[in-house]
N, C-alpha and C positions, 0 to 999 in steps of 0.2 A: 798591747791594745788598749786605748782609752777613748772615752767619748764624754763630751759635755751636755747633760744632762737638763732641763728647765722643770723644776717640781716646788708649786706655791708660787711665791715671788723671788725666788733664787736659783742659782745656776751652782753646779756641783759638776767637777771632774772625778769620773767615777773607772776603774779597771775590774775586770773580775776578782773577786774575791774581797774587795773594799767592804769594809763596814762603817755606814756613815749613817747621821741623824739628819733627817728633812722634817719639815713640819706637819702635822698629824695628817697621816694618810689612814683610811678607813681600810679594818682588817685586822682579824686575830693573829696570833704568834705562827708561824709557820705558810701564812696565806701567802699568795704569789700576787706581786703586783708590776704591770707593763707600764713601763715610760715611753709613750708615743712621739712625746715631744724633745727629740734629739737634735742639737744645735750643730753638735761638730762628732767626727768620729775618725780617729787615726788608726793605721793597722800598717800592716808591711808594705802594703800597695802604696800605701801615701795618705794623704788627708781629705777630707770629703767634708765640705762645708754647705751647710743648709741655708735656704734662703727661704724662710726663715728657719725651717727645718730640714734635714735629709730626709728625703723622700725611703720610705721603707725600711729604715733605721729602727731598731727598737731595745730596749735595754729592759731583762727581766730583773727584778728583785725579789728578795723573800723578807716578809716582816720577822725581825727578830724580836722585838719587843715594845710595847708602847710605853714610855716614860716623860717625865716631865723635867723641863731645861731648870738652871739656878734663878732662886728668886731676884729679881730686879726693883729694888725700891725706888720710887720716884716720890720726891718733894717738893713742894710749892710752898712760896714764901713772898708776902709781899711786905716790903719795908715799910715801917712806921702805921701798919694798918692792924697789925696783930694778928694777921692771917699765917697760917700755917697747916699746912694738908700733907698726911703721910700715906701714899697707897703704894701696892705692890702688884707684880703681874708675875705669872710663870706660865711659861711658853708650853704646851703639851708637844711631843716630840714622838717618831718613829724612828728606831734603828731598822735601819736595811741591809741586807747582805745582798751586794751584787752575784747575779749567777750566771749571766750570759748577756753579751753584747751582741747583735746581730745586724749585717747593713742589709 
């Protein structure tokens, strides 16, 4: 059984027991998070596709840790002007363990 959920601006395919990194969600280690925006659910009975979300479907996850992603460097340059600028960004992430998928 698996489901496709929407969190932040991304979609993730999840199964029970999976550990995935998503954009930062509120909550400390061990907190339970319920995802209501389930786009699709597949089980033994078949596939249910939502329009846009599957009614009554939820995915329950547990916060494993709050971390940061890798540092991304951004450089800007304009030729013949002497302009150079270097900045960086580090996305805050939440590691989630999927506990249950319910329809």
